[in-house]
N, C-alpha and C positions, 0 to 999 in steps of 0.2 A: 737173413742174408743169405745169398746165391754164389755156390762153388761153379763154378765155369771151366771145364777142361778140354780142350785141344792138342788131341793125340795126333801129329802131321806125322809124316815120313822120315825126319830128322831128329826131333826134338820134338816135346811135352808142354804146353803152355797153361800157366794156371793161374785164374783172378778168383777173387773174394768182390763181390757187389753188395755194396750196401745201397741201395734202391738204383741210383745211374752212374755213383764213383766206385772207383775200385780202391781198394782199400788195401789189396796184398796182390800182387802177383810175383812169377817166379818160374823158370824155365829151366825143364829138368831133362837133359841128356836121356838118362832111363828111368823111367816113373815106376814107384814101386808101392804096394800098399799101404806100407809102413807111412811113407810120405801123407797118404792120404788121411791116414788114423790119426797121425799128430794134428793135422790140420782141425780134422774134426773134434778132435778133444781141446783145442785153443780157442777154437770160433762156434759161436752159435749159428752153424750152418740149418737152415729151413730146407733149401731146395739146390738142387744140385742135376746136371746137364754134361752131357758127353760128345763131342766130334770127335769118330775116330776113324781116319781113313784106313786102318789097318784092320779093322775086326775082330781084334781080338777083346784083352781084357775082360772077362768076361766076373773074373772075379771084383776089378774094381766094380761094375757095377751091382754086382751083387751085395757089396757092401755100400753100397750109395743107395739102394732100395729098402736097405736094410734100417739105416740112419737118416736119412733123407726122404724129401719128397722127390724121387726121382722121376726126369721126363725121359722117355727114350725117343732120342732123335731119330723117327722113322719117316715114313712118306704119309701117315692117317695125322700127324703130327698137326696141331692146326699153327697157319704161320700167318704173319702180317701183311701177307703178301699173294694174289693169285698166280701160282705156280702154273705155267702155260707149257712148260715141258713136256713134248712127248713122250719122253720115256723116265716119267719122274723116279722111279726104283731104283734106277740107275746113278741119278744124282747124287754125286758126294755132298756130304755131312757139311765138309766145310765150305763149300760156295751157298749150302740155303742158309749157312748161317751167315756169310756175308752179303746174301742176297736181303736178307732179315734188318742187316746192320744199317744198308743203303734205303731201306722200305722204312723206316723207323728215325733216321737221321732229321730233327729239328731242320738243319739248313737245307738239305734236301726238297722238301714239300716245292710240287712242282715242276720238279728237274729230271728231267733222264739220267740217269747213274750209270756209268760203266765201270765196273771195280776190275782191278785190278791186281793178283794177290802171287807176288813175285818169289814164288819157292822155289820146293824141287821142282815142280809145274810153274807154268805160268798161267792162270789163268785168266779170262775175261768174262765177264754175268754183268747181260743189260738187264736192268729193269725200266721201265718205262714213267713218263710220269704220273700214270694211272697207276701205278704200283703194279704191273703186271710183268711179269718175269719172262722173257721172252727167248733167255738159253744164253748160249757165250760162245768161248773158243779155249779149247786144252792145247798149250805147247810144253815143250819140254825147257826146264832151264835151265839155268847157269851152271850148277853142277850136275847135272844130266848132259851136259853138250859136251862136257870137259871128259867125261868119263866115257862117252861114246868114240870119243876123237882117240882115246888110249886105245880102247878096247875092239873098237871094228877096225885098228890101221895095225900096220906090224911094227912102226917104229916109234911113233908119237909119242912123248911121256905125261902122265897125268899130273896134270896144271891145278895150281887153287891161287885162288884172289886173297888169300890169307892177309897180305899185307895191307891191302886196301888202299894198293895205289893205283889212278886211273891211266889205263893201259897207253901204251903210245898205237897213235892210230895205223902207224906203220913200221911194223913189228921187223927187227932189225936180228932177230934169233928165233928158231924155231918155237921157243915159250914163248917171248913178246909175241911172237904171230898169232898162238893159240890164244893169248889172251885179245888179243886184239879181234879177233874174229869172234871170239863168246862174245866179250863185252858187248861191242861195237852191233853184232847183231841180234843180240837182245834189245839194246836201247833203240834200235831204230825201228825196229819188230813194234817195240809199245808205242813209240810214237807215231808209227804207219798205221798201225789200229785204231787209236785215239783219232788219230786223222781222218780215218776211212766215215766212223761213227761222228764226228762231229760235222763232216758233209751231210749225212742224213739227219741229224737231229741236233739242229744250231745250239739250243738250250742245256746240252749234254754235260754232264759233272762227273767228270773223271777222279776217281779214289784209285792209289796206292796203297798196298798194304807187302807185310809176307819179310820174310829174313833177308831177302835181297833188294830190298824195295829204295834203299837207302844208298847204294852204288850209285846210281844212274843220277839224282840230281834232278831230276823230272819238274818238280812242282813249278815253278813261277813259270815255266816257258809252255808251258800248258795248260794251266789253270787248275793243276792238280789238285786233290785234297789230301792228304798222308795219313796214314795214322796207325801204328803199329798196333793199335789194340782194336782193330777193326774186327775183325772176326770172334774176340773175345767177346768184344761189342752186342753181336747180333747173338750170340748163344744167351746173352741175359735178358737180352731182348725177346727172345723169342718164351724163357720163362717167364716173365714175366705177361706176357699176352697170354700164355695158355693158366698161368694163374689166376687172371680175368675173366677168359671166357671158360 
């Protein structure tokens, strides 16, 4: 069984894979070593991998190295795609996992793929039909935009979208105006980036994932493939690929 851990900016996601099937998954606001010890005691975990955007948790890695075949996700690791990024040492581990998922997904064989991860940041990663990763772009996500409006202005309040209600296009209050600006700004940005890639690559397959992906209801209009476990599946594919090679 494979243990994959995605430590993001706001939460940690964990999944256990038996071959390609997720048999356990959970989100943690604050992961502890005790949480991992419980999983190691309950399940027959053979291999493990961690994507950590914070570059912390050395104690976690030491535990996994001691009790599993731990794969260190770094720039020397074997990947199921050709990494043509000009600065591979600066490429985020989360982005590596997302591209690995795109490169190995059976539905995307022969397709160019644009992976959109709508989280703390919105990342766009492009891999061509020959499994060459060419790069992408990074933009501030919903919560970063809301915080920026609050922190870098004198009077604008900190707003959130916890009610999950689609904002009005024309806000008739300051809060509703902020919600409109951030929501439609992000939505139209994503649609615009997809449109620009589609002009250049007619056969492109967009994929959307991440904590805020469900906010925008983009799937049908843009032929988008949505999968909230896409990053975790990519980590599992990297584990499988290295086990074989």
